[in-house]
Backbone as ProteinMPNN parsed JSONL, in Angstrom:
{"seq_chain_A": "XXXXXXXXXXXXXXXXXXXXXXXXXXXXXXXXXXXXXXXXXXXXXXXXXXXXXXXXXXXXXXXXXXX", "coords_chain_A": {"N_chain_A": [[3.677, -17.041, 14.399], [6.141, -15.431, 16.245], [7.015, -15.362, 19.776], [8.003, -12.827, 20.518], [6.966, -11.257, 18.434], [4.236, -11.564, 18.948], [4.101, -10.24, 21.414], [4.83, -7.631, 20.661], [2.602, -7.005, 19.061], [0.515, -7.157, 20.965], [1.282, -4.982, 22.593], [1.134, -2.911, 20.785], [-1.585, -2.782, 20.501], [-2.259, -1.917, 22.993], [-1.465, 0.867, 24.0], [-0.917, 2.16, 26.443], [0.595, 0.423, 27.791], [1.522, -2.776, 29.286], [1.726, -5.088, 32.028], [4.085, -7.731, 32.841], [2.65, -9.958, 33.728], [0.107, -9.428, 32.699], [0.703, -9.497, 29.97], [1.521, -12.194, 29.694], [-0.92, -13.49, 30.249], [-2.356, -12.859, 27.991], [-1.078, -13.939, 25.814], [-0.976, -16.059, 22.916], [-0.03, -18.673, 23.121], [0.417, -20.267, 26.099], [3.005, -19.846, 28.506], [5.656, -20.193, 30.914], [5.952, -17.568, 33.39], [8.552, -16.777, 33.801], [9.738, -17.235, 31.327], [8.398, -15.389, 29.736], [9.309, -13.024, 30.968], [12.062, -13.21, 30.429], [12.024, -12.99, 27.644], [10.951, -10.388, 27.411], [13.025, -8.908, 28.636], [15.121, -9.383, 26.841], [14.059, -8.098, 24.604], [14.0, -5.469, 25.502], [16.733, -5.037, 25.824], [17.613, -4.913, 23.161], [16.359, -2.672, 22.312], [13.729, -2.82, 21.449], [11.582, -2.519, 23.121], [10.275, -0.425, 25.779], [10.353, 0.248, 29.324], [8.574, 1.132, 32.273], [8.333, 2.016, 35.74], [8.658, -0.088, 38.705], [10.002, -3.22, 39.83], [7.539, -5.72, 40.153], [5.683, -4.062, 39.121], [6.458, -3.067, 36.682], [5.728, -1.627, 33.571], [5.394, -2.408, 30.269], [6.103, -1.04, 27.091], [5.853, -0.122, 23.609], [8.562, 1.574, 21.993], [8.442, 5.171, 21.769], [8.617, 6.194, 19.089], [7.669, 4.099, 17.545], [5.036, 3.58, 17.954]], "CA_chain_A": [[4.124, -15.775, 14.945], [7.032, -15.654, 17.378], [6.586, -14.76, 21.045], [8.33, -11.396, 20.456], [5.988, -10.629, 17.54], [2.969, -11.514, 19.681], [4.218, -9.191, 22.432], [4.763, -6.348, 19.963], [1.216, -6.784, 18.652], [-0.24, -6.844, 22.183], [1.62, -3.64, 23.046], [0.594, -1.972, 19.794], [-3.018, -2.681, 20.797], [-2.388, -1.385, 24.357], [-0.411, 1.876, 24.055], [-0.581, 2.541, 27.819], [1.506, -0.602, 28.289], [1.031, -3.937, 30.022], [2.698, -5.742, 32.907], [4.472, -9.067, 32.377], [1.547, -10.875, 34.032], [-0.949, -9.154, 31.713], [1.18, -10.008, 28.681], [1.458, -13.656, 29.743], [-2.324, -13.91, 30.196], [-2.916, -12.581, 26.665], [-0.342, -14.631, 24.753], [-1.706, -17.151, 22.272], [0.461, -19.925, 23.715], [0.843, -20.03, 27.478], [4.35, -20.249, 28.864], [5.968, -19.721, 32.266], [6.219, -16.135, 33.515], [9.999, -16.568, 33.657], [10.009, -17.183, 29.892], [7.904, -14.088, 29.28], [10.229, -12.009, 31.487], [13.313, -13.314, 29.678], [11.748, -12.424, 26.321], [10.823, -8.945, 27.581], [14.364, -8.359, 28.893], [15.842, -9.404, 25.578], [13.502, -7.064, 23.728], [14.477, -4.189, 26.045], [18.18, -4.956, 25.55], [17.838, -4.544, 21.758], [15.641, -1.427, 22.041], [12.41, -3.058, 20.872], [10.591, -2.141, 24.127], [10.633, 0.429, 26.905], [9.609, -0.127, 30.517], [8.447, 2.133, 33.33], [7.918, 1.446, 37.014], [9.634, -0.868, 39.457], [9.652, -4.59, 40.218], [6.381, -6.343, 39.497], [4.853, -3.013, 38.54], [6.953, -2.627, 35.381], [4.799, -1.612, 32.44], [6.158, -2.487, 29.032], [5.498, -0.305, 25.986], [6.68, 0.052, 22.433], [9.215, 2.884, 22.011], [7.571, 6.251, 21.293], [8.642, 6.336, 17.626], [7.1, 2.942, 16.841], [3.612, 3.398, 18.321]], "C_chain_A": [[4.98, -16.055, 16.18], [6.482, -14.978, 18.636], [6.839, -13.252, 21.022], [7.338, -10.654, 19.55], [4.621, -10.52, 18.209], [2.983, -10.383, 20.706], [4.141, -7.817, 21.778], [3.331, -6.02, 19.551], [0.344, -6.425, 19.857], [0.022, -5.409, 22.636], [1.166, -2.574, 22.056], [-0.895, -1.736, 20.054], [-3.292, -2.069, 22.169], [-1.309, -0.327, 24.583], [-0.046, 2.364, 25.46], [0.337, 1.523, 28.479], [0.796, -1.696, 29.068], [2.129, -4.436, 30.95], [3.045, -7.109, 32.314], [3.338, -10.064, 32.604], [0.404, -10.678, 33.026], [-0.561, -9.683, 30.341], [1.058, -11.528, 28.648], [0.019, -14.147, 29.593], [-2.911, -13.756, 28.797], [-2.184, -13.272, 25.528], [-1.159, -15.79, 24.197], [-1.318, -18.503, 22.841], [0.974, -19.614, 25.106], [2.256, -20.553, 27.69], [4.626, -19.715, 30.269], [6.264, -18.22, 32.283], [7.708, -15.848, 33.368], [10.399, -16.48, 32.186], [9.561, -15.85, 29.313], [8.873, -12.989, 29.72], [11.562, -12.032, 30.75], [13.149, -12.725, 28.277], [11.657, -10.907, 26.399], [12.189, -8.292, 27.805], [15.187, -8.31, 27.614], [15.365, -8.326, 24.618], [13.916, -5.668, 24.197], [15.946, -3.983, 25.678], [18.475, -4.533, 24.112], [17.057, -3.293, 21.357], [14.264, -1.599, 21.44], [11.279, -2.649, 21.816], [11.175, -1.129, 25.094], [9.863, -0.074, 28.113], [9.66, 1.006, 31.522], [8.032, 1.415, 34.594], [9.04, 0.691, 37.686], [9.093, -2.256, 39.738], [8.496, -5.17, 39.436], [5.459, -5.329, 38.842], [5.398, -2.459, 37.232], [5.829, -2.681, 34.366], [5.661, -1.527, 31.185], [5.369, -1.81, 27.925], [6.426, -0.38, 24.78], [7.36, 1.419, 22.54], [8.34, 3.934, 21.321], [7.517, 6.358, 19.763], [7.988, 5.198, 16.865], [5.628, 2.713, 17.158], [2.712, 3.792, 17.197]], "O_chain_A": [[4.585, -16.827, 17.054], [5.593, -14.129, 18.56], [5.987, -12.477, 21.456], [6.919, -9.541, 19.872], [3.929, -9.514, 18.06], [2.0, -9.656, 20.851], [3.457, -6.93, 22.287], [2.896, -4.875, 19.68], [-0.469, -5.504, 19.786], [-0.908, -4.698, 23.018], [0.849, -1.454, 22.455], [-1.401, -0.632, 19.855], [-4.436, -1.736, 22.477], [-0.333, -0.591, 25.285], [1.033, 2.927, 25.647], [0.805, 1.735, 29.597], [-0.365, -1.561, 29.455], [3.315, -4.232, 30.69], [2.375, -7.582, 31.397], [3.094, -10.924, 31.758], [-0.192, -11.65, 32.561], [-1.39, -10.249, 29.629], [0.547, -12.088, 27.678], [-0.23, -15.121, 28.882], [-3.865, -14.452, 28.45], [-2.627, -13.199, 24.382], [-1.934, -16.421, 24.916], [-2.166, -19.377, 23.023], [1.871, -18.787, 25.27], [2.648, -21.572, 27.122], [3.886, -18.86, 30.755], [6.768, -17.671, 31.304], [8.089, -14.791, 32.865], [11.308, -15.725, 31.839], [10.262, -15.253, 28.496], [9.218, -12.116, 28.923], [12.132, -10.977, 30.475], [14.043, -12.036, 27.784], [12.219, -10.208, 25.555], [12.477, -7.243, 27.229], [15.864, -7.321, 27.337], [16.163, -7.715, 23.908], [14.154, -4.783, 23.375], [16.348, -2.892, 25.273], [19.478, -3.865, 23.863], [17.085, -2.894, 20.192], [13.677, -0.627, 20.964], [10.146, -2.453, 21.377], [12.392, -0.987, 25.218], [8.841, -0.744, 27.964], [10.644, 1.74, 31.614], [7.448, 0.333, 34.538], [10.207, 0.801, 37.309], [7.885, -2.451, 39.87], [8.474, -5.119, 38.206], [4.555, -5.697, 38.091], [4.863, -1.479, 36.714], [5.073, -3.651, 34.305], [6.541, -0.675, 31.073], [4.153, -1.966, 27.817], [7.618, -0.662, 24.907], [6.786, 2.338, 23.124], [7.588, 3.615, 20.399], [6.444, 6.596, 19.21], [7.771, 5.312, 15.658], [5.037, 1.747, 16.676], [1.491, 3.706, 17.325]]}, "name": "protein", "num_of_chains": 1, "seq": "XXXXXXXXXXXXXXXXXXXXXXXXXXXXXXXXXXXXXXXXXXXXXXXXXXXXXXXXXXXXXXXXXXX"}
């Protein structure tokens, strides 16, 4: 399972969203937070995720139509 697929599954299981730090802690394979953030940004850029908040308080969620 790719990192993006793992993130989608985590967010499907947590509809209120997760922070990047929470996502990193729950991934099957640990990786640097910078890698997680880059993956999240890429997923946002293609519309696979939404985010709310500011800075370190960003919460990532699946778009409303895909929950």
